[in-house]
C-alpha positions in Angstrom: -41.8 152.9 87.2 -40.3 153.4 83.8 -38.0 156.5 83.4 -38.4 158.5 80.2 -35.2 159.6 78.6 -35.1 163.4 77.9 -35.3 164.5 74.3 -31.8 165.9 74.4 -30.5 162.3 74.7 -31.4 161.6 71.1 -28.1 161.6 69.2 -27.3 161.5 65.6 -26.0 158.0 66.0 -29.4 156.7 67.2 -31.2 158.8 64.6 -29.0 157.9 61.6 -30.8 154.9 60.4 -34.1 156.8 60.4 -32.4 159.7 58.5 -31.1 157.2 56.0 -34.5 155.7 55.4 -35.9 159.2 54.8 -33.2 160.0 52.3 -31.8 162.8 54.4 -28.1 163.4 54.7 -26.4 162.7 58.0 -24.5 165.5 59.7 -20.7 165.6 59.4 -18.8 163.1 61.4 -17.5 165.8 63.8 -21.0 166.4 65.1 -21.7 162.7 65.3 -18.8 162.3 67.7 -20.1 165.1 70.0 -23.7 164.0 69.6 -26.0 166.2 67.7 -29.0 167.5 69.6 -32.6 167.0 68.6 -32.8 170.7 67.8 -29.9 170.5 65.3 -31.4 167.5 63.6 -34.7 169.3 63.3 -33.0 172.5 62.1 -31.0 170.5 59.5 -34.3 168.9 58.2 -36.0 172.3 57.9 -33.0 173.8 56.1 -33.1 170.9 53.6 -36.8 171.6 53.0 -36.0 175.3 52.5 -33.3 174.5 50.0 -35.6 172.3 48.0 -38.2 175.1 47.9 -35.6 177.6 46.8 -34.3 175.2 44.1 -37.8 174.7 42.8 -38.5 178.4 42.8 -35.3 179.2 40.9 -36.2 176.5 38.3 -39.6 178.0 37.8 -38.2 181.4 37.3 -35.6 180.1 34.8 -38.3 178.2 33.0 -40.4 181.3 32.7 -37.6 183.3 31.2 -35.8 180.7 29.1 -37.0 177.6 27.4 -33.7 175.8 27.8 -34.9 174.3 31.1 -36.8 171.0 30.5 -40.3 171.0 31.9 -39.8 167.6 33.5 -36.9 169.0 35.6 -39.2 171.8 36.8 -42.0 169.4 37.6 -39.7 167.1 39.4 -38.3 169.9 41.6 -41.7 171.2 42.4 -43.0 167.8 43.4 -39.9 167.1 45.5 -40.4 170.5 47.2 -44.1 169.7 47.8 -43.4 166.3 49.3 -40.7 167.8 51.5 -43.2 170.5 52.9 -45.8 167.8 53.4 -43.4 165.7 55.3 -42.3 168.6 57.5 -45.9 169.4 58.2 -46.5 165.8 59.3 -43.5 166.0 61.6 -44.8 169.2 63.1 -48.2 167.7 63.6 -46.7 164.6 65.4 -44.5 166.8 67.6 -47.5 168.9 68.5 -49.6 165.9 69.3 -46.9 164.4 71.4 -46.4 167.6 73.3 -50.2 167.8 74.0 -50.2 164.2 75.2 -47.3 164.9 77.5 -48.9 168.0 78.9 -52.2 166.1 79.6 -50.4 163.2 81.2 -51.3 162.7 84.9 -48.4 162.3 87.2 
């Protein structure tokens, strides 16, 4: 019988290559030594998405009030925020599907 490792055993060190491929910043070295939990990695990703949305919202407001902001910069920030939200939704969907599969698994 194959033993399944708990989710809590996922550390930043094992997830770092995936984070690098996704263009996300790794957590500081201090947390890498202690081993970041899955929850902290997930929280960091959601905070990154929230920051991108706030940046895009701020640029839209500045663009509406002042013409000094180039339109391509606003468009780029909006698209980056949209893609980040779409990615977060995909991650949420995968986690939900995995949870349902685990709950329906016969032991």
